[in-house]
Backbone as ProteinMPNN parsed JSONL, in Angstrom:
{"seq_chain_A": "MLKKRTGLILVISAPSGSGKTTLCKRFLQVSSSFTFSVSFTTRPSRKNEIEGVDYYFVSEEEFKKMIMDEEFVEWATVHHQLYGTSTRFLEKAIELEKNVILEVDVKGGVQIKKSYPQAILVFLLPPSWQELQKRLKKRGTESDKKIKERVNRAREETKYAPAYQYFIVNNDVNEALKDLLSIIEAERCRLDEKQKSKLTDLLSK", "coords_chain_A": {"N_chain_A": [[-67.68, -26.412, -67.712], [-70.453, -25.049, -65.929], [-71.359, -25.825, -62.638], [-73.662, -26.64, -59.935], [-72.994, -25.592, -56.646], [-70.988, -27.657, -54.668], [-70.044, -29.486, -51.652], [-70.941, -28.372, -49.367], [-71.139, -26.824, -46.226], [-73.24, -26.996, -43.69], [-74.616, -25.447, -40.895], [-76.47, -26.036, -38.029], [-78.033, -24.404, -35.509], [-79.52, -23.971, -32.302], [-81.616, -23.005, -29.456], [-81.896, -25.264, -26.655], [-84.446, -27.611, -26.987], [-85.825, -26.671, -29.063], [-86.067, -28.218, -31.269], [-83.952, -28.962, -33.009], [-82.524, -31.366, -33.339], [-84.451, -33.166, -34.197], [-85.227, -31.907, -36.581], [-82.811, -32.043, -38.047], [-82.46, -34.77, -38.391], [-84.701, -35.328, -39.909], [-84.226, -33.984, -42.094], [-81.742, -35.231, -43.132], [-82.956, -37.535, -43.858], [-84.286, -36.946, -46.225], [-82.367, -35.856, -47.653], [-79.894, -37.239, -49.186], [-77.49, -36.573, -49.993], [-76.059, -35.401, -47.982], [-73.872, -35.654, -45.163], [-73.763, -36.418, -41.737], [-72.203, -34.705, -39.217], [-70.853, -36.035, -36.501], [-70.893, -35.184, -33.213], [-68.701, -34.938, -30.374], [-69.144, -35.761, -26.871], [-69.465, -35.286, -23.341], [-71.784, -35.829, -21.895], [-74.206, -38.127, -20.488], [-75.582, -40.817, -22.503], [-78.896, -40.536, -24.001], [-82.071, -42.215, -23.909], [-82.556, -44.416, -26.596], [-80.407, -43.163, -28.181], [-77.587, -43.657, -30.107], [-74.241, -44.827, -29.938], [-71.738, -43.19, -31.876], [-73.501, -42.615, -33.828], [-75.54, -40.686, -33.005], [-73.987, -39.346, -31.129], [-70.448, -39.22, -30.099], [-69.84, -40.643, -27.266], [-67.866, -39.707, -24.384], [-65.448, -39.64, -21.856], [-64.892, -36.963, -19.531], [-62.211, -36.703, -19.099], [-61.056, -37.829, -21.488], [-62.094, -36.095, -23.348], [-60.958, -33.586, -22.536], [-58.334, -34.141, -23.015], [-58.526, -34.305, -25.864], [-58.976, -31.604, -26.429], [-56.588, -30.509, -25.588], [-54.877, -31.742, -27.59], [-55.807, -30.297, -29.773], [-57.956, -31.165, -31.328], [-60.498, -30.268, -32.034], [-62.528, -28.312, -34.006], [-64.354, -26.611, -32.923], [-65.556, -26.291, -29.626], [-67.564, -26.505, -26.553], [-69.076, -25.724, -23.414], [-72.097, -26.879, -22.427], [-74.755, -26.648, -20.521], [-73.416, -27.763, -18.394], [-72.025, -29.837, -19.499], [-69.674, -31.123, -21.837], [-69.136, -30.45, -25.352], [-68.086, -31.121, -28.718], [-66.686, -30.502, -32.027], [-65.217, -32.525, -34.425], [-62.239, -31.64, -35.969], [-60.861, -33.18, -37.733], [-62.704, -34.691, -39.188], [-64.163, -32.771, -40.433], [-62.392, -31.538, -42.208], [-61.766, -33.625, -43.739], [-64.084, -34.189, -45.047], [-64.421, -31.766, -46.513], [-62.181, -31.958, -48.203], [-63.071, -34.079, -49.838], [-65.216, -32.989, -50.988], [-67.726, -33.124, -49.885], [-71.142, -32.733, -48.714], [-71.904, -31.417, -45.728], [-73.707, -31.632, -42.681], [-74.008, -29.999, -39.49], [-74.809, -30.093, -36.183], [-74.707, -27.874, -33.842], [-74.05, -25.87, -30.797], [-74.871, -22.329, -30.208], [-72.657, -20.702, -29.927], [-70.675, -22.345, -30.975], [-71.324, -22.474, -33.649], [-70.685, -19.928, -34.478], [-67.958, -19.984, -34.052], [-67.172, -21.891, -35.956], [-67.765, -20.519, -38.34], [-65.888, -18.596, -38.32], [-63.592, -20.105, -38.74], [-64.21, -21.461, -41.098], [-65.296, -19.756, -43.55], [-67.109, -20.156, -45.63], [-69.134, -21.557, -44.584], [-72.628, -22.335, -43.969], [-74.849, -20.788, -41.946], [-77.584, -21.565, -39.883], [-80.145, -20.541, -37.787], [-82.34, -21.962, -35.564], [-85.522, -21.299, -34.169], [-87.879, -21.575, -31.435], [-91.55, -21.301, -31.59], [-92.54, -19.815, -29.496], [-91.672, -18.721, -26.075], [-93.21, -20.001, -24.269], [-94.082, -22.24, -25.58], [-91.688, -23.481, -25.933], [-91.012, -24.146, -23.317], [-92.956, -25.926, -22.742], [-92.216, -28.005, -24.462], [-89.959, -28.956, -23.365], [-90.772, -29.766, -20.873], [-92.375, -31.91, -21.803], [-90.553, -33.834, -22.447], [-89.744, -34.919, -20.102], [-87.424, -35.437, -18.609], [-86.227, -33.781, -16.876], [-86.09, -31.633, -13.946], [-88.444, -29.006, -12.865], [-86.909, -26.834, -12.127], [-84.579, -27.148, -13.541], [-85.623, -26.918, -16.164], [-86.438, -24.337, -16.121], [-83.928, -23.083, -16.059], [-82.994, -23.901, -18.448], [-84.678, -22.512, -20.225], [-84.047, -19.895, -19.532], [-81.611, -19.792, -20.369], [-81.756, -20.226, -23.025], [-83.034, -17.867, -23.91], [-80.805, -16.183, -23.632], [-79.205, -17.29, -25.61], [-80.408, -16.674, -27.951], [-79.521, -14.165, -28.618], [-77.332, -14.508, -30.16], [-78.379, -14.945, -32.721], [-78.349, -12.912, -34.728], [-75.824, -13.155, -35.735], [-76.048, -15.207, -37.595], [-76.866, -16.506, -40.88], [-79.348, -17.244, -41.691], [-82.731, -17.72, -40.465], [-85.047, -19.938, -38.873], [-88.314, -20.41, -37.906], [-89.525, -22.814, -35.805], [-92.358, -24.04, -35.817], [-93.834, -26.069, -36.934], [-92.556, -29.094, -37.812], [-92.546, -30.073, -40.389], [-92.886, -27.855, -41.983], [-90.617, -26.421, -41.175], [-88.678, -28.051, -42.258], [-89.233, -27.713, -45.104], [-88.499, -25.039, -45.381], [-85.736, -25.199, -44.712], [-84.763, -26.904, -46.815], [-85.222, -25.118, -48.862], [-83.459, -23.131, -48.377], [-81.0, -24.506, -48.855], [-81.199, -25.122, -51.475], [-81.043, -22.579, -52.565], [-78.513, -21.845, -51.779], [-76.921, -23.542, -53.103], [-77.34, -22.609, -55.682], [-76.211, -20.215, -55.536], [-73.571, -18.082, -56.616], [-70.22, -18.799, -55.983], [-66.715, -17.628, -55.507], [-65.163, -19.155, -57.13], [-66.969, -20.136, -59.096], [-67.804, -17.772, -60.158], [-65.696, -17.03, -61.573], [-65.471, -19.06, -63.533], [-67.892, -18.684, -64.836], [-67.407, -16.083, -65.913], [-65.504, -16.839, -67.765], [-67.039, -18.547, -69.513], [-68.852, -16.669, -70.449], [-67.265, -14.996, -71.973], [-66.674, -16.353, -74.078]], "CA_chain_A": [[-69.056, -26.35, -67.392], [-70.734, -24.394, -64.616], [-72.241, -26.719, -61.923], [-74.169, -26.067, -58.827], [-72.048, -25.722, -55.619], [-70.874, -28.951, -53.784], [-69.135, -29.495, -50.473], [-71.676, -27.363, -48.474], [-71.161, -26.999, -44.85], [-74.492, -26.497, -43.141], [-74.584, -25.44, -39.459], [-77.899, -25.798, -37.479], [-78.008, -24.141, -33.979], [-80.797, -23.602, -31.588], [-81.746, -23.287, -27.98], [-82.305, -26.706, -26.334], [-85.861, -27.877, -27.072], [-86.402, -25.914, -30.3], [-86.257, -29.231, -32.309], [-82.904, -29.053, -33.983], [-82.209, -32.768, -33.558], [-85.552, -33.783, -34.975], [-85.163, -31.386, -37.948], [-81.58, -32.664, -38.64], [-82.817, -36.193, -38.803], [-85.654, -35.366, -41.089], [-83.308, -33.406, -43.303], [-80.909, -36.22, -43.592], [-83.814, -38.569, -44.476], [-84.621, -36.555, -47.652], [-81.074, -35.323, -48.402], [-78.941, -38.355, -48.931], [-76.021, -36.157, -50.3], [-75.387, -34.773, -46.823], [-73.461, -36.414, -44.07], [-74.039, -35.755, -40.451], [-71.041, -34.577, -38.346], [-71.225, -36.627, -35.159], [-70.16, -34.505, -32.178], [-68.265, -35.669, -29.134], [-69.829, -35.189, -25.757], [-69.221, -35.883, -22.026], [-72.984, -36.113, -21.138], [-74.65, -39.537, -20.651], [-76.483, -40.999, -23.64], [-80.255, -40.641, -23.65], [-82.778, -43.403, -24.456], [-82.596, -44.523, -28.105], [-79.231, -42.582, -28.69], [-76.545, -44.622, -30.55], [-72.748, -44.369, -30.013], [-71.305, -43.026, -33.292], [-74.597, -42.198, -34.694], [-75.972, -39.518, -32.494], [-72.722, -38.679, -30.541], [-69.516, -40.113, -29.494], [-69.806, -40.384, -25.741], [-66.497, -39.872, -23.996], [-65.291, -39.143, -20.382], [-64.382, -35.74, -19.344], [-60.687, -36.701, -19.201], [-60.779, -37.988, -22.812], [-62.475, -34.807, -23.919], [-59.989, -32.492, -22.294], [-57.089, -34.445, -23.75], [-58.739, -33.886, -27.259], [-58.797, -30.298, -26.43], [-55.11, -30.134, -25.625], [-54.386, -32.125, -28.799], [-56.373, -29.385, -30.78], [-58.8, -32.019, -32.287], [-61.776, -29.827, -32.262], [-62.741, -27.026, -34.706], [-65.054, -25.9, -31.791], [-66.059, -26.966, -28.477], [-68.234, -25.661, -25.668], [-69.721, -26.266, -22.293], [-73.479, -26.577, -22.515], [-75.567, -27.355, -19.454], [-72.453, -28.471, -17.559], [-71.484, -30.916, -20.321], [-68.726, -30.674, -22.944], [-69.487, -30.827, -26.688], [-67.118, -30.567, -29.715], [-66.809, -30.951, -33.413], [-63.967, -32.951, -34.959], [-61.632, -30.864, -37.097], [-60.327, -34.148, -38.82], [-63.831, -35.146, -39.857], [-64.536, -31.645, -41.271], [-61.364, -31.376, -43.096], [-61.787, -34.778, -44.737], [-65.292, -33.866, -45.871], [-64.044, -30.683, -47.469], [-61.371, -32.474, -49.194], [-63.815, -34.961, -50.755], [-66.221, -32.064, -51.599], [-68.983, -33.773, -49.379], [-71.971, -31.896, -48.082], [-71.962, -31.823, -44.273], [-74.701, -30.875, -41.587], [-73.481, -29.999, -38.165], [-75.643, -29.544, -35.169], [-73.792, -27.323, -32.706], [-74.511, -24.737, -29.976], [-74.777, -21.155, -30.921], [-71.177, -20.293, -29.863], [-69.907, -23.299, -31.871], [-71.67, -22.04, -35.019], [-69.938, -18.714, -34.677], [-66.532, -20.486, -34.186], [-67.062, -22.662, -37.282], [-67.894, -19.639, -39.373], [-64.536, -17.998, -38.334], [-62.588, -21.061, -39.403], [-64.821, -21.804, -42.44], [-66.241, -18.604, -43.939], [-68.133, -20.604, -46.66], [-70.228, -22.257, -43.912], [-73.999, -21.699, -43.966], [-75.477, -20.86, -40.605], [-79.043, -21.505, -39.808], [-80.7, -20.436, -36.495], [-83.743, -22.422, -35.394], [-86.168, -20.672, -33.017], [-89.125, -21.973, -31.015], [-92.563, -20.302, -31.948], [-92.779, -18.868, -28.306], [-91.105, -19.214, -24.821], [-94.212, -20.969, -23.689], [-93.945, -23.554, -26.348], [-90.329, -24.108, -25.565], [-91.134, -24.804, -21.803], [-93.94, -27.055, -23.01], [-91.657, -29.149, -25.21], [-88.904, -29.391, -22.396], [-91.499, -30.604, -19.928], [-92.811, -33.119, -22.45], [-89.338, -34.789, -22.444], [-89.967, -35.743, -18.916], [-86.075, -35.836, -18.198], [-85.515, -32.819, -16.058], [-86.941, -31.019, -12.977], [-88.931, -27.717, -13.077], [-85.932, -25.907, -11.959], [-83.658, -27.345, -14.792], [-86.369, -26.55, -17.274], [-86.392, -22.916, -16.1], [-82.608, -22.7, -16.348], [-82.837, -23.93, -19.971], [-85.429, -21.478, -20.904], [-83.346, -18.696, -19.349], [-80.308, -19.834, -21.242], [-82.384, -20.115, -24.444], [-83.193, -16.328, -24.142], [-79.529, -15.579, -23.821], [-78.586, -17.833, -26.837], [-81.047, -16.003, -29.135], [-78.584, -13.009, -28.826], [-76.473, -14.846, -31.345], [-79.046, -15.112, -34.001], [-77.902, -11.989, -35.797], [-74.533, -13.731, -36.43], [-76.4, -16.321, -38.505], [-77.258, -15.98, -42.067], [-80.752, -17.53, -41.879], [-83.303, -18.282, -39.281], [-86.336, -20.623, -39.16], [-89.238, -20.656, -36.638], [-89.938, -24.196, -35.783], [-93.749, -24.262, -35.238], [-94.289, -27.378, -37.412], [-91.31, -29.642, -38.357], [-92.626, -30.189, -41.932], [-92.716, -26.512, -42.597], [-89.316, -26.003, -40.965], [-87.87, -28.743, -43.221], [-89.339, -27.166, -46.315], [-87.696, -23.743, -45.309], [-84.302, -25.557, -44.682], [-84.497, -27.38, -48.104], [-85.258, -23.901, -49.705], [-82.156, -22.442, -48.103], [-79.961, -25.316, -49.427], [-81.254, -24.978, -52.935], [-80.603, -21.243, -52.884], [-77.077, -21.831, -51.647], [-76.4, -24.36, -54.325], [-77.465, -21.882, -56.915], [-75.465, -18.929, -55.367], [-72.243, -18.128, -57.211], [-69.054, -18.53, -55.247], [-65.73, -16.98, -56.381], [-64.607, -20.127, -58.272], [-67.925, -20.174, -60.08], [-67.804, -16.464, -60.878], [-64.512, -17.065, -62.577], [-65.885, -19.972, -64.593], [-68.98, -17.86, -65.582], [-66.716, -15.026, -66.74], [-64.818, -17.514, -68.93], [-68.082, -18.868, -70.383], [-69.518, -15.487, -71.238], [-66.308, -14.386, -72.796], [-66.356, -17.236, -75.322]], "C_chain_A": [[-69.299, -25.811, -66.045], [-71.783, -25.401, -64.004], [-72.641, -26.026, -60.691], [-73.169, -26.378, -57.74], [-72.145, -27.103, -54.907], [-70.024, -28.715, -52.567], [-69.722, -28.415, -49.581], [-71.435, -27.735, -47.079], [-72.346, -26.234, -44.138], [-74.414, -26.669, -41.644], [-75.969, -25.108, -38.967], [-77.576, -25.521, -35.939], [-79.25, -23.673, -33.506], [-80.875, -23.714, -30.125], [-82.302, -24.675, -27.721], [-83.903, -26.653, -26.226], [-86.49, -27.182, -28.28], [-86.537, -26.951, -31.487], [-85.185, -29.409, -33.288], [-82.576, -30.441, -34.301], [-83.207, -33.407, -34.437], [-85.472, -33.262, -36.418], [-83.97, -31.869, -38.758], [-81.862, -34.045, -39.142], [-83.78, -36.258, -39.945], [-84.994, -34.883, -42.328], [-82.511, -34.543, -44.009], [-81.665, -37.434, -44.258], [-84.2, -38.181, -45.93], [-83.421, -35.937, -48.375], [-80.032, -36.169, -48.276], [-77.509, -37.822, -49.319], [-75.269, -35.623, -49.125], [-74.973, -35.905, -45.862], [-73.413, -35.704, -42.792], [-72.628, -35.787, -39.602], [-71.384, -35.045, -36.887], [-70.19, -35.906, -34.174], [-69.637, -35.336, -31.118], [-68.936, -34.938, -27.942], [-69.525, -36.062, -24.425], [-70.573, -36.321, -21.436], [-73.378, -37.553, -21.439], [-75.631, -39.628, -21.891], [-77.918, -41.066, -23.19], [-80.878, -41.946, -24.252], [-82.759, -43.239, -26.009], [-81.351, -43.875, -28.667], [-78.196, -43.77, -28.942], [-75.21, -44.017, -30.563], [-72.305, -44.284, -31.516], [-72.228, -42.637, -34.229], [-75.06, -40.758, -34.287], [-74.834, -38.612, -31.892], [-71.698, -39.73, -30.326], [-69.356, -39.625, -28.086], [-68.532, -40.72, -25.132], [-66.381, -39.37, -22.524], [-64.739, -37.638, -20.536], [-62.835, -35.65, -19.433], [-60.281, -36.829, -20.656], [-60.931, -36.691, -23.547], [-61.427, -33.676, -23.768], [-58.589, -32.787, -22.974], [-57.252, -34.15, -25.316], [-58.655, -32.411, -27.429], [-57.363, -29.781, -26.514], [-54.46, -30.576, -26.935], [-54.981, -31.308, -30.021], [-57.105, -30.295, -31.922], [-60.127, -31.446, -32.622], [-61.594, -28.491, -32.974], [-63.486, -26.068, -33.774], [-65.441, -26.811, -30.777], [-66.598, -25.927, -27.585], [-68.82, -26.446, -24.498], [-71.231, -25.906, -22.376], [-74.242, -27.364, -21.407], [-74.595, -28.23, -18.668], [-71.866, -29.638, -18.219], [-70.689, -30.419, -21.36], [-69.209, -31.225, -24.279], [-68.48, -30.299, -27.634], [-67.25, -31.292, -30.997], [-65.357, -31.4, -33.849], [-63.445, -32.152, -36.129], [-61.202, -31.92, -38.219], [-61.504, -34.504, -39.749], [-64.235, -34.057, -40.924], [-63.646, -31.412, -42.44], [-61.448, -32.419, -44.294], [-63.042, -34.612, -45.665], [-65.136, -32.845, -46.928], [-63.18, -31.174, -48.597], [-61.971, -33.346, -50.268], [-64.989, -34.226, -51.358], [-67.611, -32.691, -51.083], [-69.771, -32.621, -48.72], [-72.114, -32.414, -46.583], [-72.968, -31.035, -43.437], [-74.128, -31.092, -40.163], [-74.552, -29.408, -37.237], [-74.89, -29.22, -33.932], [-74.553, -26.12, -31.96], [-74.224, -23.49, -30.709], [-73.344, -20.597, -30.903], [-70.377, -20.979, -30.804], [-70.166, -22.776, -33.314], [-70.851, -20.875, -35.388], [-68.381, -19.091, -34.907], [-66.289, -21.145, -35.522], [-67.021, -21.605, -38.351], [-66.611, -18.866, -39.486], [-63.481, -18.769, -39.058], [-62.984, -21.361, -40.826], [-65.812, -20.876, -42.945], [-67.296, -19.06, -44.915], [-69.375, -21.388, -45.842], [-71.533, -21.499, -43.924], [-74.586, -21.92, -42.54], [-76.838, -20.579, -40.526], [-79.427, -21.522, -38.223], [-82.103, -20.855, -36.358], [-84.234, -21.876, -34.153], [-87.413, -21.431, -32.804], [-90.234, -20.928, -31.471], [-92.842, -19.316, -30.682], [-91.979, -19.51, -27.144], [-92.014, -20.277, -24.041], [-94.197, -22.28, -24.275], [-92.608, -24.337, -26.133], [-90.476, -24.829, -24.238], [-91.92, -25.889, -21.942], [-93.186, -28.313, -23.424], [-90.539, -29.736, -24.208], [-89.568, -30.37, -21.367], [-92.005, -32.004, -20.417], [-91.767, -34.13, -22.466], [-89.339, -35.666, -21.246], [-88.503, -36.207, -18.23], [-85.517, -34.986, -17.123], [-86.684, -32.203, -15.001], [-87.465, -29.579, -13.486], [-87.813, -26.674, -13.047], [-84.904, -25.921, -13.057], [-84.262, -26.817, -15.996], [-86.229, -24.916, -17.348], [-85.036, -22.349, -16.429], [-82.462, -22.806, -17.78], [-83.511, -22.853, -20.723], [-84.632, -20.097, -20.817], [-81.984, -18.707, -20.342], [-80.766, -19.685, -22.756], [-82.532, -18.604, -24.816], [-81.786, -15.727, -24.429], [-78.894, -16.008, -25.156], [-79.179, -17.252, -28.029], [-80.291, -14.666, -29.458], [-77.756, -13.283, -29.881], [-77.011, -14.999, -32.67], [-78.624, -14.157, -34.943], [-76.697, -12.366, -36.473], [-74.814, -14.662, -37.429], [-76.914, -15.676, -39.788], [-78.821, -16.122, -42.341], [-81.413, -17.905, -40.561], [-84.643, -18.911, -39.737], [-87.131, -20.759, -37.786], [-89.783, -22.078, -36.778], [-91.245, -24.345, -35.103], [-94.249, -25.563, -35.758], [-93.0, -27.838, -38.089], [-91.371, -29.81, -39.89], [-92.364, -28.885, -42.573], [-91.232, -26.071, -42.378], [-88.461, -26.846, -42.019], [-88.019, -28.177, -44.679], [-88.485, -25.799, -46.405], [-86.206, -24.156, -45.384], [-83.87, -26.112, -46.148], [-84.398, -26.161, -49.124], [-83.906, -23.214, -49.556], [-80.894, -23.286, -48.768], [-80.005, -25.104, -50.891], [-80.742, -23.595, -53.38], [-79.109, -21.142, -52.776], [-76.392, -22.554, -52.713], [-76.339, -23.517, -55.601], [-76.631, -20.562, -56.72], [-74.052, -19.155, -55.954], [-71.173, -17.982, -56.189], [-67.907, -17.992, -56.108], [-65.223, -17.915, -57.432], [-65.582, -20.117, -59.402], [-68.01, -18.889, -60.884], [-66.746, -16.434, -61.893], [-64.888, -17.877, -63.751], [-66.921, -19.239, -65.47], [-68.431, -16.822, -66.559], [-66.148, -15.606, -67.998], [-65.878, -17.842, -69.909], [-68.693, -17.826, -71.148], [-68.544, -14.812, -72.17], [-66.097, -15.181, -74.088], [-67.228, -16.859, -76.498]], "O_chain_A": [[-68.526, -26.033, -65.113], [-72.8, -25.771, -64.591], [-72.102, -24.971, -60.359], [-72.493, -27.398, -57.875], [-73.228, -27.606, -54.607], [-69.31, -27.713, -52.536], [-68.96, -27.588, -49.079], [-71.522, -28.919, -46.752], [-72.37, -25.007, -44.045], [-74.195, -27.765, -41.128], [-76.584, -24.117, -39.361], [-76.944, -26.322, -35.25], [-80.004, -23.022, -34.23], [-80.162, -24.556, -29.578], [-83.1, -25.187, -28.506], [-84.518, -25.839, -25.538], [-87.716, -27.183, -28.389], [-87.048, -26.608, -32.553], [-85.439, -29.969, -34.354], [-82.349, -30.735, -35.475], [-82.84, -34.137, -35.357], [-85.621, -34.031, -37.368], [-84.064, -32.081, -39.967], [-81.493, -34.395, -40.263], [-83.693, -37.114, -40.826], [-85.219, -35.357, -43.442], [-82.587, -34.769, -45.217], [-81.118, -38.196, -45.055], [-84.412, -39.066, -46.759], [-83.488, -35.56, -49.544], [-79.222, -35.988, -47.367], [-76.494, -38.462, -49.046], [-74.058, -35.404, -49.177], [-75.625, -36.945, -45.767], [-73.068, -34.524, -42.73], [-72.052, -36.852, -39.38], [-72.171, -34.398, -36.196], [-68.966, -35.992, -34.271], [-70.134, -36.451, -30.958], [-69.239, -33.746, -27.981], [-69.374, -37.284, -24.438], [-70.55, -37.143, -20.521], [-72.983, -38.135, -22.449], [-76.353, -38.691, -22.234], [-78.187, -41.591, -22.11], [-80.225, -42.657, -25.015], [-82.911, -42.162, -26.586], [-81.246, -44.1, -29.873], [-78.006, -44.674, -28.13], [-74.985, -42.919, -31.07], [-72.5, -45.225, -32.285], [-71.877, -42.33, -35.368], [-74.989, -39.802, -35.059], [-74.746, -37.402, -32.101], [-71.969, -40.931, -30.353], [-68.888, -38.539, -27.746], [-68.063, -41.85, -25.272], [-67.295, -38.679, -22.074], [-64.217, -37.232, -21.574], [-62.277, -34.619, -19.805], [-59.365, -36.146, -21.114], [-60.038, -36.242, -24.266], [-61.086, -32.956, -24.706], [-57.845, -31.906, -23.402], [-56.279, -33.801, -25.985], [-58.282, -31.963, -28.514], [-56.976, -28.886, -27.265], [-53.558, -29.88, -27.402], [-54.667, -31.624, -31.168], [-56.899, -30.187, -33.131], [-60.86, -32.037, -33.414], [-60.723, -27.681, -32.661], [-63.276, -24.856, -33.827], [-65.643, -28.001, -31.018], [-66.292, -24.739, -27.68], [-69.03, -27.657, -24.578], [-71.575, -24.724, -22.391], [-74.319, -28.593, -21.426], [-74.946, -29.355, -18.312], [-71.218, -30.43, -17.534], [-70.959, -29.31, -21.822], [-69.655, -32.371, -24.334], [-68.013, -29.173, -27.462], [-67.77, -32.401, -31.123], [-64.4, -30.66, -33.624], [-64.116, -32.002, -37.15], [-61.182, -31.619, -39.413], [-61.321, -34.607, -40.961], [-64.575, -34.35, -42.07], [-64.106, -31.12, -43.544], [-61.26, -32.165, -45.483], [-63.006, -34.871, -46.868], [-65.611, -32.98, -48.055], [-63.397, -30.864, -49.769], [-61.513, -33.387, -51.41], [-65.703, -34.801, -52.179], [-68.558, -32.742, -51.869], [-69.178, -31.66, -48.23], [-72.381, -33.577, -46.283], [-73.01, -29.809, -43.547], [-73.826, -32.208, -39.74], [-75.113, -28.347, -37.508], [-74.5, -30.061, -33.123], [-75.505, -25.521, -32.461], [-73.473, -23.482, -31.684], [-72.922, -20.041, -31.917], [-69.484, -20.399, -31.421], [-69.22, -22.671, -34.094], [-70.349, -20.806, -36.51], [-67.694, -18.581, -35.792], [-65.243, -20.932, -36.136], [-66.237, -21.791, -39.281], [-66.227, -18.488, -40.593], [-62.652, -18.266, -39.817], [-62.111, -21.499, -41.684], [-67.017, -21.097, -42.828], [-68.324, -18.393, -45.028], [-70.405, -21.755, -46.408], [-71.588, -20.27, -43.896], [-74.77, -23.036, -42.055], [-77.316, -19.543, -40.989], [-79.04, -22.438, -37.498], [-83.0, -20.236, -36.929], [-83.541, -21.924, -33.137], [-88.015, -21.914, -33.762], [-89.881, -19.774, -31.713], [-93.304, -18.187, -30.845], [-91.645, -20.693, -27.207], [-91.585, -21.196, -23.345], [-94.283, -23.309, -23.606], [-92.492, -25.563, -26.158], [-90.095, -25.991, -24.093], [-91.629, -26.88, -21.273], [-93.388, -29.423, -22.932], [-90.259, -30.933, -24.27], [-89.112, -31.47, -21.051], [-92.068, -33.009, -19.709], [-92.116, -35.31, -22.498], [-89.031, -36.858, -21.263], [-88.427, -37.16, -17.455], [-84.508, -35.32, -16.502], [-87.897, -32.28, -15.195], [-86.921, -29.054, -14.458], [-87.792, -25.748, -13.857], [-84.404, -24.875, -13.473], [-83.544, -26.288, -16.845], [-85.967, -24.309, -18.386], [-84.947, -21.266, -17.007], [-81.865, -21.915, -18.384], [-83.006, -22.338, -21.72], [-84.546, -19.315, -21.764], [-81.502, -17.73, -20.916], [-80.102, -19.038, -23.565], [-82.179, -18.181, -25.917], [-81.612, -14.899, -25.322], [-78.154, -15.241, -25.773], [-78.554, -17.295, -29.089], [-80.477, -14.131, -30.551], [-77.405, -12.335, -30.584], [-76.287, -15.161, -33.652], [-78.51, -14.58, -36.093], [-76.473, -12.004, -37.628], [-73.892, -14.985, -38.178], [-77.329, -14.518, -39.815], [-79.46, -15.334, -43.037], [-80.738, -18.359, -39.636], [-85.258, -18.539, -40.737], [-86.611, -21.162, -36.746], [-90.416, -22.439, -37.77], [-91.293, -24.731, -33.935], [-95.067, -26.177, -35.072], [-92.402, -27.081, -38.853], [-90.356, -29.697, -40.578], [-91.69, -28.807, -43.6], [-90.647, -25.436, -43.254], [-87.554, -26.257, -42.608], [-87.032, -28.16, -45.415], [-87.858, -25.524, -47.427], [-85.458, -23.483, -46.092], [-82.772, -25.816, -46.619], [-83.619, -26.188, -50.077], [-83.306, -22.777, -50.538], [-79.892, -22.685, -49.155], [-78.963, -24.922, -51.521], [-80.1, -23.461, -54.421], [-78.475, -20.446, -53.568], [-75.324, -22.142, -53.166], [-75.461, -23.668, -56.45], [-76.386, -19.871, -57.709], [-73.446, -20.218, -55.818], [-71.238, -16.969, -55.493], [-68.07, -17.893, -57.325], [-64.885, -17.484, -58.534], [-65.169, -20.094, -60.561], [-68.247, -18.893, -62.092], [-66.904, -15.858, -62.97], [-64.661, -17.455, -64.886], [-66.803, -19.202, -66.695], [-68.829, -16.67, -67.714], [-66.244, -15.053, -69.094], [-65.723, -17.485, -71.077], [-69.033, -17.984, -72.321], [-68.969, -14.109, -73.087], [-65.443, -14.736, -75.032], [-67.113, -17.456, -77.569]]}, "name": "protein", "num_of_chains": 1, "seq": "MLKKRTGLILVISAPSGSGKTTLCKRFLQVSSSFTFSVSFTTRPSRKNEIEGVDYYFVSEEEFKKMIMDEEFVEWATVHHQLYGTSTRFLEKAIELEKNVILEVDVKGGVQIKKSYPQAILVFLLPPSWQELQKRLKKRGTESDKKIKERVNRAREETKYAPAYQYFIVNNDVNEALKDLLSIIEAERCRLDEKQKSKLTDLLSK"}
């Protein structure tokens, strides 16, 4: 029997302030078959963030030890803080054919694609640089200087967009969610090599 693909690895990347965390949370609310890959980070937790749900918050010393022990499939320094994705978690999910969504920085997405060619890479963009700056200011957590640095970095990060398979402009989170769900449905219907082999067998009977 030919079935839709399972064990999808979905990678969401975006410049800071583009709304990737909000989109991922909304996606998980309506896509119960997906598991969120909780990243490790050295940055302090923000208000309402929960240990083990949003991130695993560790010291810089702990993080560097994990790098030495090769525990990350990807890791990066973002705004002077370290972020990394657990290899063990991803391998276990693949073994169990689970669907996984990862929220990583743009370089991390490219690294994951190199290790896992089957990964689906989605790049989330703000509708404009002005809107991005407005969203960052609305957070009320950083100075104007820091916000300017983030916008400048965001411009650099968009250079990685061509390495991704899909892009979504996040002007409205509901519309962005619809686009993301459409991408997942298309990927589930796409024939991979294993399915092509099964299809050939079915057609030959």
